[in-house]
C-alpha positions in Angstrom: 30.2 -50.2 -42.6 26.9 -51.6 -43.9 27.3 -55.0 -45.4 23.9 -54.8 -47.2 25.2 -51.7 -49.1 28.4 -53.5 -50.1 26.4 -56.5 -51.2 24.1 -54.5 -53.4 27.0 -52.6 -54.9 28.7 -55.9 -55.8 25.5 -57.2 -57.3 25.4 -54.0 -59.5 29.0 -54.3 -60.6 28.5 -57.9 -61.6 25.0 -57.8 -63.1 25.6 -54.6 -65.1 28.1 -56.3 -67.4 27.0 -60.0 -67.3 23.8 -60.6 -69.4 21.7 -61.1 -66.3 20.0 -57.7 -65.7 21.3 -55.4 -63.0 18.0 -53.6 -62.5 16.2 -56.9 -61.9 18.8 -58.0 -59.4 18.6 -54.8 -57.4 14.8 -55.0 -57.3 14.8 -58.7 -56.4 17.4 -58.6 -53.7 16.3 -55.3 -52.1 12.6 -55.0 -52.8 11.6 -58.7 -52.7 14.2 -60.3 -50.4 14.6 -57.1 -48.3 18.4 -56.8 -48.4 19.1 -53.1 -47.5 15.5 -52.2 -47.8 15.3 -50.8 -44.3 17.8 -48.1 -45.2 17.7 -47.8 -49.0 14.0 -47.2 -49.9 11.8 -44.6 -51.5 13.6 -41.7 -53.2 16.9 -43.0 -51.7 16.5 -46.3 -53.6 16.4 -44.5 -57.0 19.3 -42.2 -56.1 21.3 -45.2 -54.8 20.7 -47.1 -58.1 22.0 -44.2 -60.1 25.1 -43.9 -57.8 25.8 -47.6 -58.4 25.5 -47.1 -62.1 27.9 -44.2 -61.8 30.4 -46.7 -60.2 30.0 -49.1 -63.2 30.3 -46.1 -65.6 33.7 -45.3 -64.0 34.7 -49.0 -64.5 33.8 -48.8 -68.2 35.6 -45.5 -68.7 38.8 -46.8 -67.1 38.9 -50.2 -68.7 38.2 -48.8 -72.2 39.9 -45.4 -71.7 42.2 -45.8 -74.7 39.4 -47.0 -76.9 37.1 -44.2 -76.0 39.8 -41.6 -76.3 40.7 -42.8 -79.8 37.1 -43.0 -80.9 36.2 -39.5 -79.7 39.3 -37.9 -81.2 39.0 -39.6 -84.5 35.2 -39.2 -84.6 35.5 -35.4 -84.1 38.5 -34.8 -86.3 38.1 -37.3 -89.2 34.4 -38.2 -89.1 33.8 -41.7 -90.6 37.1 -41.8 -92.6 38.8 -44.1 -90.0 37.6 -47.2 -88.2 37.7 -45.4 -84.8 35.8 -42.5 -86.2 33.1 -44.8 -87.6 32.7 -46.5 -84.2 32.2 -43.2 -82.5 29.4 -42.2 -84.7 27.9 -45.7 -84.7 27.7 -45.5 -80.9 26.1 -42.1 -81.1 23.5 -43.4 -83.6 22.9 -46.6 -81.6 22.3 -44.6 -78.4 19.5 -42.4 -79.9 16.6 -45.0 -79.9 17.0 -46.0 -76.3 17.6 -42.4 -75.2 14.3 -41.2 -76.8 12.2 -44.1 -75.4 13.9 -43.8 -72.0 13.1 -40.1 -71.7 9.5 -40.6 -72.8 8.5 -43.8 -71.1 11.0 -44.7 -68.4 8.9 -43.4 -65.5 5.8 -45.1 -66.9 7.6 -48.4 -67.2 9.2 -48.0 -63.8 5.9 -47.5 -62.1 4.1 -50.2 -64.0 6.7 -53.0 -63.8 9.1 -52.4 -60.9 6.8 -54.1 -58.3 5.7 -56.8 -60.7 8.0 -59.6 -59.6 6.3 -62.2 -61.7 6.8 -60.2 -64.8 10.4 -59.5 -63.9 11.0 -63.2 -63.3 9.4 -64.1 -66.7 11.7 -61.6 -68.4 14.7 -63.2 -66.8 13.7 -66.6 -68.0 12.6 -65.6 -71.5 15.6 -63.4 -72.2 18.0 -66.1 -70.8 16.7 -68.6 -73.4 16.8 -66.0 -76.2 20.5 -65.1 -75.4 21.5 -68.7 -75.5 19.6 -69.7 -78.7 20.7 -66.6 -80.7 24.3 -67.3 -79.7 24.1 -71.0 -80.5 22.6 -70.6 -84.0 24.6 -67.6 -85.1 27.9 -67.8 -86.8 30.9 -65.5 -85.8 31.7 -64.0 -89.1 31.7 -60.3 -88.3 34.0 -57.9 -86.4 34.0 -54.2 -86.0 35.6 -53.7 -89.4 32.5 -55.2 -91.0 30.0 -53.2 -88.9 27.7 -50.8 -90.8 25.3 -48.1 -89.6 22.4 -50.5 -90.0 24.0 -53.0 -87.6 24.7 -50.3 -85.0 21.1 -49.0 -85.2 19.6 -52.5 -84.8 21.7 -53.2 -81.8 20.9 -49.8 -80.4 17.2 -50.4 -80.8 17.4 -53.6 -78.8 18.4 -51.5 -75.8 14.8 -50.3 -75.6 13.8 -53.7 -74.2 16.3 -53.3 -71.4 14.0 -50.6 -69.9 12.0 -53.6 -68.7 13.8 -55.0 -65.6 14.8 -58.6 -66.3 15.6 -58.3 -70.0 19.1 -56.8 -69.4 20.8 -54.1 -71.4 24.0 -56.2 -72.0 21.9 -59.3 -72.7 19.7 -57.6 -75.3 22.6 -55.9 -77.1 24.8 -59.0 -77.1 21.9 -61.1 -78.4 21.2 -58.6 -81.1 24.9 -58.4 -82.1 25.2 -62.2 -82.2 22.1 -62.4 -84.3 23.9 -60.1 -86.8 26.8 -62.6 -86.8 29.3 -60.6 -84.7 31.7 -62.7 -82.8 31.2 -63.0 -79.0 34.0 -60.8 -77.9 33.2 -57.8 -80.1 29.5 -58.3 -79.4 30.3 -57.9 -75.7 32.7 -54.9 -76.3 30.1 -53.0 -78.4 27.6 -53.7 -75.6 30.0 -52.2 -73.1 30.7 -49.2 -75.4 26.9 -48.6 -75.7 26.4 -48.6 -71.9 28.6 -45.6 -71.4 26.5 -42.9 -73.0 23.3 -44.3 -71.6 24.5 -44.5 -68.0 26.2 -41.1 -68.4 23.0 -39.5 -69.5 21.1 -41.0 -66.6 23.8 -39.7 -64.2 23.7 -36.2 -65.7 19.9 -36.0 -65.5 20.1 -37.0 -61.8 22.4 -34.1 -61.1 19.5 -31.7 -62.0 17.0 -33.6 -59.9 16.7 -31.9 -56.5 15.2 -34.9 -54.7 18.0 -37.2 -55.9 20.7 -34.8 -55.0 19.2 -34.2 -51.5 19.1 -37.9 -50.9 22.8 -38.2 -51.9 23.9 -35.3 -49.7 22.0 -36.7 -46.7 23.5 -40.2 -47.1 27.0 -39.4 -48.6 28.9 -42.2 -46.9 26.5 -44.9 -48.2 26.9 -43.5 -51.7 30.7 -43.3 -51.6 30.9 -46.9 -50.5 28.4 -48.0 -53.1 30.2 -46.2 -56.0 33.6 -47.6 -54.9 32.5 -51.2 -54.6 30.5 -51.1 -57.8 33.5 -49.6 -59.6 35.9 -52.4 -58.4 33.5 -55.3 -58.9 32.6 -53.8 -62.4 36.2 -53.7 -63.5 36.7 -57.3 -62.4 33.5 -58.4 -64.2 34.4 -56.8 -67.5 37.8 -58.6 -67.4 36.1 -61.9 -66.5 33.4 -61.8 -69.2 35.8 -60.8 -72.1 38.1 -63.8 -71.1 35.2 -66.2 -70.5 33.4 -65.8 -73.8 36.6 -66.5 -75.8 36.2 -70.2 -74.9 32.6 -70.5 -73.7 29.0 -69.8 -74.8 26.2 -68.2 -72.8 24.7 -71.4 -71.4 25.8 -70.7 -67.8 24.0 -67.4 -67.9 20.8 -68.9 -69.3 20.6 -71.5 -66.5 21.3 -68.9 -63.9 18.5 -66.7 -65.2 16.1 -69.5 -65.4 16.9 -70.6 -61.8 16.7 -67.1 -60.4 13.4 -66.6 -62.3 11.8 -69.7 -60.8 13.1 -68.8 -57.3 11.4 -65.4 -57.6 8.2 -66.9 -58.9 8.0 -69.4 -56.1 9.0 -66.9 -53.4 6.4 -64.4 -54.7 3.6 -66.9 -54.8 4.3 -68.3 -51.3 5.0 -64.9 -49.7 
């Protein structure tokens, strides 16, 4: 059993839900520090990343199964007449901006930024400070019952920045929700809800990619291990964050991002 595969899967499960950027962590630990790079590289690296995201998608689906089931059923049958129905259509609306930009520009951003470790490190530091400050200055006066379509769209638009490794999808959406005065717990929950359709879309698109599917079929054991470990670590991380933010702010994540950013900068310059 490859420990490097397990390590990267754990990193994905943790970083996907904490506001610290899973894409940046996979790039830093694999492409910069070389963990697993001897086996997971080239086309296999992209396929492996998608597989790990599938593992965290399963974690979201299981953890919030009742929520999603209720939202879908109410959304389809009652439209926006119920709270659950409103949330379903808010999630749909909030997903559209990132989906459009992702389809049009993801490959361009991937090629331009993926190997730019200094830019990724800067994004880690800058977004870490933004998350902390927006949380610190924003009141907690809103919950899901007070959410409107404008709120959902603004939070959804913030996901566009997450296409840049280091910004963090959960970090940008949580920061946007806190800026709009949503309490920490529901800001995090809405962030988790939004991740499901985005990750699901990426996984579905990969199914139709012959190169990705060939890489998966040729390395099936690695992918099974990665998906399983990302799933388990993702479940644990969701539970941890929802409990943690009930009593704490985001200062810990800011300092971690700053520290990791400076480590990457120093390592890159001295390498």
